[in-house]
N, C-alpha and C positions, 0 to 999 in steps of 0.2 A: 813335686810341687805341694802336694796336699797333706799338711800338717796332719799329724796323729791328735786328736783329741785328747786333752787331759784328764788323769785319772787322779784317786785319791778324795780326800775328805772336799777338797774346793771346787771339786770338777763342774758342778753344776752352776755354781755362781761365778766362778773365775777362768776366764780364758788363759792359755799358756802365753807366757811373756814373750811380747814380741819383739825380743833383742836377738842379739847374735847367738843365743842359745834356743831361741824360739823359731816362729815362721819366717822372721826375715833372715835367719839362718840358711834358708833353703833357697831364696832369692838370692842370697850374697855367695854361696857356693855353684848356683848356675853361673852367675855373674863372673865369676872368678874364672870358670873355664870357658866363657867367653873372649875374656884378657888374654890368655894364654899367648896367642900370637902377637899381641900388642900389651906387653905388661907394663911399660911405662905409661899408658893410659890412667886418666883420672877423670873422676868426676870432681867439680868444686865441693868443698866440706860443708858449705851450707845449704847446697843443692840436695846433697846427699842425706844431709839430716831432715831437711824437708820432706823430701822422697818416705823416706824412714817413718817419720811422723805422721805423713798421712797413710801409709800402709797400716800401722799401727791401730790409727783409727778406725779405719774401714774394716780390719781383722777384727776387732772388739766388736764392732758391729754385726758382722756377720757369726761371730759365736754366739751374740744373745739373739740373733734372730733365729737360729738353728734352736735353740733351747725355748725360744717361744712357742706358743701353739699356733700361731700364725707367722709366716716369715716373709713379709715383704721386699725387705731389703735384699734377701738373696733371690728374689724370684726375677726382679726389673732386668738385671745384667743378664741373667741368664735366659730369659725367655726371649731377651733380643737376639741371641747367638742362634743360628738356626741347629748348630749342633746339638744343641740341648733345648730345643723349643717342644718337643715331644710330651706328650701327656704323663710319661714313665716319669722323665726327670721332674714334672711338677709334682706328681703325687709322692713320690720317694725323697723323704725330708732328707736323707744321709745324701744321695745322689744330688740334691739340689745343693745342698753345701758343698759337697766336692767340685762342683763344677763353679762354683760362685768362686772358691778360693782358688780355684784355678784363674779364673778370668782375673782375679786381683793380681796374682803373680804375675800374670803375662804382662797386666797394663805396668806394673813396676818395671818390669825387665825392659819394656819399651821407654818408658819415662827414663829409665838409665843410658840406654844407648843414645837417646836423645841430648842426653845433658852431657856427654862427654866430650873434653876440651880438645877437640882434634878437627881436621878439615871436614869438610861434606863427604869427601869419597871414602874416609875411615870410617865416619859413622852411619855411611849409608852400607858397609860391609857390616858392620856391628849388627844394624838392623836385621839385615838379612839373615845372620846367622842367628839372633834373636828368634825371628820368624821362623825358619827351621826347626829350632829346639820347641819353641812353643806349641807350634802345631803340631810337633809329634807327640808332645808329652799331654795333649789332651786327653781327659779322661774317656771321654767316647771312644778311644780308640783300642781301650783295653776292655775283654769281656768281663772281667770283675765288676767293673766300674759302670759298664753300661747298663741302663735297667733296659733300654728297650731291646738289646741283644737277648738278655738273660730273659725277659718276659717270653720273647718269641722263642726261645728255647724249649722253654717249659710249655708254651701252647702248642709247639709242634711235637713235641714229647722227644726232642733233641734232633728230630730231621734237620734244621736249621744247621746245627752244627756239624752234621755230617755232610751237607752241602757246600758249607763254608770251607772244610777242607778240602773237598772235591775241587774248589774253585780255585783253592789256592795251589795244589797241586798243577794242576791245569797251567796257570798261570805261571809257576815255577816252570816248568817243561817249555813254555813256548817264550819264556826270557821277556815278557811284558804284562803289564797288568791290564787286565781287560776293562774296557771304560763302556762298551757297547756290545751289544747283542751284534756281533760280527755276522754270523750265520744269515740274517737278514739281507745284508748287502753283498753284491758283486760286481765290479768293475765293468762296465760294458752293458750289465743287464738293468740296473736301477740306481747308479751312478754313473756319472760321465757318459749320458746316453744322447745327447744331443748328435743328430746322424750327419758324417761326416767321411772323408777318407785321408789316409795317411799318403801326401805327394810328395815327399821328400824323406829322406835319412840319412845320416852320418853316423858314426862312433858315439856323437854328443845327444843327440835329438832326433826326435821325429816331428815333422811339420805335417800339422792336419789342418786342411781346409772344411769349413762347414759348409753343407748343403743349403742353399738359400730358402727362406720361407716367405718370401716378398716377389711378386713377379719382376720388380725393378730393386735394382742395390744402387748403391754411390759409387760414383767413377774410382774413386779413391779407396783401396781398402784397408782394412785394419789388422795388425799383428799383435798380438797380446804375447807378454813375454812374462812366464810365472814364475817365481824363486826357484833356485836350484836345488833348495832345501826342501820343497816339499813337493809332491805330486801335483801337478797343473789341475788337477779336476776340484779343487777347492773351488774354482771359478765355473764350476759344469757339476754341481752336484746333483741335483733334480730339476726337471723342468720349470717347476716353479720357484727354485731360487738359484737360476743358472744365470750368472752374467755373461756368458758365452753366447748361451739362448738369448738373451735380452738384446745384444747386439744384433745378432742375425735376424731377430724380429724388427729392429730398426732399420733394416735395410741394408747393411753393411757386410761386405765380402770380408768373411771374418776366419784367420788364422791362428793358429797356437803353437807354441813350443812345447813339445812333451819331452823334458829333459829324459835320460837315461838313467836307470838309479845304478851307479857306478859299482863295480866290481874290482877285484886286484888287479886286473888288466888296465883299469883306468886312474891307477893310483899314482900317475906321474903328473895328469893333467895339472893345469895352473889357471889363474886368473886371465891370464890373456888368451888360452885356450877357450874358455868359455865364452868371451867377448869377440875374438875373430872367427873361430869355426863355429860357434853357438849363434849368438844373436846377429852378426855382420851378415853370417851365411844365411841365416833365416830371412834379413831383410832381403837379401839379393835375390833369393828364391821368389819371395812373395812380388818382388818388382817384376821379376821375369813373367810371373804369370798373371799379375792383376793389376800392376800399376797402371795409371794413364800414358798413354803414349808420348803426350805434349811437355809432362815435366818428370814422368819416371818417380813421382812420389808415393810415400803411403803414410799412413797413419799409425802412432804405435801407442802401444799400453804395457806398463812393467808395474808390477806388484811386488811391494817389498824389497828383497834383495835383485828380483828380477828387474824390479825399476833401476836399483846401482847399477847392475847389469847393462842396461838401457842407457844410461845416461852416458855410462862409458863408451858404448861403441857409437853413440851419436857424436861424442867429442872425437873420438878417431876418426870416424867420418869427416868431421868437419877439418881435422887438420891435413886429411889428404884431398881435401877439395871436394867431397864427395857426401853433398846435401840431398840424401836419400828420405828423409824424413819430411812431412809438411807439419806434422804437429806431435805431441809426446803427451800421453797422460800417466803421471805417476802416483800409484795409490801407497800411503803409508809407506815412503820410501825416504831412507836416508843418503846424502851424498857429504852432508855435513854432519861429524861425528862428535861435535862437543860437548852433549850431552846426550848419553845412549842409555839415560833411565837404567834400570834395574839390572838389565845386562851387564852393566859396567862392573858389578862383584867379582865376575868371572876374568875381569881381564885386568892383567897388571903386567911389570916387565918380566916377572919370573913365570906367570902362567905361560905368557907368549913364546919366551926362549924355549921353555919345555917342549909345545907344541912345535917349534921350528927343529928341533933337535931330533924329536922323534916322528915326526911327519913331514917335516919340510921338504925332505927328500924323496918322500914317497910315500905310501901308503893310503889307507882310508878311516876318516873321520866317521864311526859307526853310527848309523840312522838311532842305534838304542840310547850310544849316548847323549846325542841330542837330543831325543826326545826326553831322556831324563833330566836333561839341563833345562828345558823349557817346562816341565811339570814341577821343578822344584820353584819356579818364580811364581806358581798359585799352588802350594801343597795342598792346601785344605780341598780346592775344586778338583785337583787333577790327582791325588795321592790318598790322602787320608779319607776323603768320602768313599772311596771305593774298596779302602780295607774295612771299613764299618760294613758297607752294603753287601761287598761279595763274601767277604770272610767271616765275619762275625753276625750277619743276618743270614749268610747263605744264599742271597738274591741273584738273580740275574739282571745287571743293567739294561735299561730299555735300549731299543734300537734308536741312534741319532745319527744321520749321514755325516754330520762334521766331526762328530769324536771318531767315526769310521774311519774318515779321511786322516784326523790326526794321529791313530795309529798305524796308518800305512807309512812309515816313515821312510827316509832315504839315505844313503851314506854320501860323503863328501869327499872328493880327492883331498890328501893330505896337505900337498904344495898350496892348492886353491885357498885352504881352510888356513894354512897358516900365514900366507900373504895378507890375507882380508884383515885376520885379527890384528895385525902390526900397523898396517898401512891405513886402518881405516879407525877401529876402536880403540886401539892403543895411541896412534901418533897423528890421527886427523888430518891424513896427508893429500888424501882426494880432493879437496876442495883447494888446496892450493894450487895456481896455476905453474906447470911445470916440476912440480915435487915429484911427478911419478910420471914413469914410461910404461904405455899401455899398448900391447900389440905394434910396439917399433916406432910409437911417437909419442912427444910429451903430451900429457893429458892436460887439458884444459877447457874444464866445463865452462866457464866464463864464455868462450867462444861459440857455445851454443845458441843458436839464435832463432826460435821458432816459437810458434804459439804452445803454451803449457799449460796443462790441467793438474794440479795438485789438491790431492785428496788427503785427510789426514784424521784419524780418529779421536777423539776428545780424552776417552778412558784406555789409550793403547800403551800397555805396558811394557811393549817391545820396541815400537817407534813412538818417543814422545812427540804429540802433535806440534810441539813448539820447534823441535827439530824438525820435523819435515815440511814445517812453513818456512824453513832456512833456505830451502831448496828454490824458492821462487827468488832470493836474494842473489843466487849464484848462476842458474843458467839462465840465458837471457831471452829475451822476446816477451810478446804480451801474458802475463800470468794470470790465471783464474785460481782464487786458493778457495777450498770448500772443506768445512769441518764439520764430520757426522758425528752422532753420537755412538755410543759404546765403545767397544775393544778394538782390536786388531782385524781379528777376523770378522766377528757379528757385525763390528762397523761397515765394512766393505760389504759383505754378503746381507744385503737389506733389499729384498726385491720390493721395486716399485708395486707392484699390484697388492703387495699386502699392505702400503700404507703405514709402516709403524716407525716408531722413533722421528728422530727432525734430523736438520743440517742447519749448519750457519751458513752465510753469503756475506760478502761484503756489501755494504750499504748502494743504493742505487746512485748512479753517478760517481763512483769512486773508480778513477781511472789508472791510477797507480797503487799498487800494495805498498803499506806503510813499511819502514824499515823492521820494527819490532812486533811479534807475535802477539803481543799484549794488547797493541795500540790497534792491531788490526779486531782482534777479538772485543775489545771496548765498544768499537762501532759496528760490529757484526749484526747481521739481521736474522733470527732465528725464523725457518721455515719447518711446516710440519711434511712427514714423510720420508720417502727416501731421495737420498741425494742421486741416485741413477737417473731419474728424470730430467735433472739440470744438466747431468753430463750428455745425456743424450742430445739436448739442445745444442750443447757446445760442440759437440761432434758430430752433428750432422752440418754444421756450418762450416766444419774443415772438411769435409769428404768429398764435396764437389756435386755436379749434376747428377740424376737419376738415368740410369742407363738399363737395358735389359739385363735380367740375371743369366748366368753363365748357366748351359744346359748341362755341365759336366765338369768337374774338377780338374784342376790342373791345366795343363796343354802339352803340346807335343813331345816337349821337352821333359817334362814334368808327369808323369802318368801316374794315376792311383796305384798304391802299393797293397795297402788293405785297410779296410772298414775302420773309422774311428772305432775305439779310443786306441788301436793300435798294440803292439805289443810292447813296448817299452813301459809304459804305465802300468802294467801287472805283473811285472817284477819287484819281488818284495824283497825289503832290505834281511 
C-alpha cells in the first residue's frame, strides 16, 4: 500500500494522481481481494466517491508534507500509533511518510468496510479481514521499512539480526511464537503456588482443596470451575494476583477443578461428559468433603466457558430435584449467544458443518489452532508486536506471568467443540427452555433459582459485557451485576490490594435489575479499585457462619493424592 513517489520533471511539485492509476488503485486492489468471497457486495456510489475524494486530498497533503522542511501533517497520526512512535520514525522523513501513507490507506479500507451495503454480520467479517491484512501490511513489520530495526542492526554490528534469526528458528521448532521469557516460570514453583492437595481425580479433572490461611472458615465451601479451554492457574498466577488465594484469605474453604489436557484417548468426550463427569462430579465430592450437614449446599464460581458449564450443571441438577448449590458467581460468561462479538467471524453454517464432519465423531481441536484463532482477534498485540521485537530486533520479550499462561494452551475433544459451536454460537439454543438435552434431561436455565453474582468486563472482546448481562435475565433468583474495567482477562485478574482500575455497580436502592443492559449502565455508579472487594462482601453473606478451619484436606473417603497444583496442569499440549 506504500505508493512509489513520482519521478520526472514534475516530481518535486506534483503528487501522483490519486486515481485508479494512482495510490487509490492500491486501496482498490486490496479492497477487491477482500470482496472475493462476496463479489456482489458493493458500496454506494456517492459514498465511494466521497471516500476517494477524501483520500485524494489527504494524500496530496502527505506529499506536500514530505517535500516541506517540516512535516506536521504526517507526524500527528504517525506519532499517535505506538508502532511508529519511536525517535527513529520521527527523525527519518521517508519512514514517517511511509507510515503516514500506510495509516491513510488503512483508514480508507476500514471506511469502505463500514460503508458496505450488507447486514452487520457481513460487515463485521469484512472489518475482520481488513484488520488482518492491514495489521500484517504495516511497514514496521518489514526490516527494510523499519528504521528502528535497521538502526539497531547497525548499532549492534548485525548481532540483533543474528539473534532474530535464532529466535525465529526456535519458534519455528516449537510451533508457536514466544510472547514472554518462558524460562522464568514453572508451574508449581512461581505460578500456581497456593498450597493445597489434590483430593480427587478422574479421567477429566483433578480436584484441588486449598489449605486454609485463617483459623476459621465459612461453613459453606466454594468450588471454582475454570474454563476447560485454558489451564486453571489463570486464577492462581502468583500470590499477589491470585483470585484463588484471595478467596482462601477471605476464609472460604476453596476447591478448584484442574481440567486434564486432552490427548487422543479423550477425543470422544462430549459436552455432556464435561457437565456430568466434570462439574457435577466435582460438586458431589466437595459436598461430601465440606458442605454443611444441615443443607449440603456449596457456593460455586465459573469463569468464561467454565461458567457456561456450571450453569448447565446447575440446570441439570435442578431438573433432577437436586439443589446442591446455594449460590453461583459467573465471571465473563455467556449463556445467551445472540451477540458473541468478534468471535462470530469464525462461526457460520459452513464452518460449523466442517468441524462436525472432521471432529464431531472424534478427534482433538488442538491448543495450537485455538491459540492462533484467539491471537488473530488482537493481531497487533499478540502477533506482529512479537514479529518486530523477536525477529527484526532480536529481543527476548520480558517475563510476564499472564502471557506464560496464555502460551500454555490446551486441546479440546472434537465432539465437545463441534456441539458447542452449533448449539451456542451458531443457533443460540442454550437459553431456550427445553431446546437442548444435557446429561439426559431437558435443559432449562430459567428454572435455576439461586443468588447470582454476574461479572463482566467493559472492554471484553471475547464475551461482550451486554451479552454477559443477559445472564441476569435468564437464570432466576436475586442477581447482582458488576461491570469491571479492562478486558476479558485483565478485568477479572484485578487484585484488590493493588487498588487499580474501577468497576460499576447498580445504584443504591435498586432492587431489580432492568431488562436492558444499557438502562443498567445509564444508572450505574462507578467505584474506584477492584471488584474483588465487592464480591468478597457478597460471597461472605452466602457462605454461612465461621467454623474451625479443617486440620487436613479431604476426608476418610477422599484422601490427599498429591500436592497442588497436581499432575494434570503440567501436561502441555
